[in-house]
FIKOLTOR-600518 format. One record per residue (C-alpha): residue in one letter; x, y, z. Coordinates in steps of 0.1 Angstrom, whole numbers, plus 5000, padded with zeros to 4 digits. Layout:
aXYZ
...
This chain:
m743375454064
p740075204055
k740274934086
a740074674060
d743274794043
l744974774075
s744174444083
r744674344043
l748474564053
w749174374081
e748474044064
e750574144034
h753574224061
t752673874083
n753073694043
h756673794033
e757873734069
f755873364074
v755773264036
t757673434011
r760073504036
d761373784016
t763474064037
e762774324012
a759374324001
t758274324046
l760474624046
a758274774013
t754674734043
m757074984063
v757575374068
d760875474069
d760775464110
a759575194113
y760574974146
v759674604159
n759974584197
h759274204211
i758474294243
p759474004261
v763074004252
m763674334237
t764774254205
g763474414171
g765574744154
f764675074143
g764575204111
k764075044077
a768674964084
a768274834115
l765074594102
r766974514071
e769574344097
f767074244119
y764574084094
s767673894074
r769773754098
r767573734128
f764273684121
i763273544091
s765973334080
c765873164120
m762273084112
p761472714122
p760272574090
d756372414109
t755872764117
k752472854123
l749773184133
t746173054141
p744573384146
v742673374176
s740973754171
r741574124163
t740574424167
v740974724142
g741175044146
e741275364131
n744875334128
q745975094154
l745574664147
v745174374173
d746173994171
e745973784194
m747573434178
i748473114184
f752173074175
s753772714171
f756872554165
t759572304170
h762272444182
s764872254157
m767672624147
e768172894170
m765873174172
p767773494188
w764573714186
m762373494206
l765573284228
p768673484221
g771973244227
i769472944235
p770472594210
p767772424192
t765772174216
h763271974191
r760172054213
h757172134201
v756072554214
e752772674216
v752173044227
p749373274228
l751273624210
v749573934199
a750474164184
i749274514183
v750474724155
q750375044145
f749875264115
r750675594094
e750675714054
g750075374046
k752375154057
l752974994094
a755275204117
h755474994151
e754774664162
h754874584197
i754774174201
y753974004234
w754273644245
d755073484284
q758373384274
a758173134312
s755472944284
v758272884257
l761272854284
k758772544299
q757872404273
l761672374259
g762772214294
l763972524300
l761572624333
t761872364356
d760572434387
a757672324392
g756672534425
l756872794404
p753272924383
v753972854350
f751872694324
g753272554289
a751172434260
e748672464279
t747872834280
a747572814244
q744672594245
k742772784269
v742973054245
l741472854219
d739072694246
p738072914271
r736472534287
f739872374287
e740872264330
h744172194334
n743571954364
s746671774372
g747271984401
r750772054384
r752672344366
């Protein structure tokens, strides 16, 4: 596929996930044996039947209304795309795909997120999604040990502004 088509298809896929919130339209952008792997918490699914259940019950329907994706960078190869973004939301509902078993804290989160997307036969074949789960847990007030080298929303600020410095001495 031409590089522009990879970007267009990925944007169509994420539009169905986050804007139209349409499971079937999301799945239509994927090959039959596609898989999604959210690396930090090992959620996702393999094959359209598992992905249908995942998207409809644990992902699309469990996305807070203020969810926002802020693009940072995109690299497009012959059959793969890497997207770097800031993922932000208010934890106003259960999010079993990202925070399994954690009830809403009503706190705001901003975290850098990277998606590595493989394409085959003109559709998405797989997604490997990475984020810093310690940063998310810190922002939710669930990781409180100040002695750990973990930062919260500052990590997103640092991605957007390389000159950003966190000078409080606290972590």
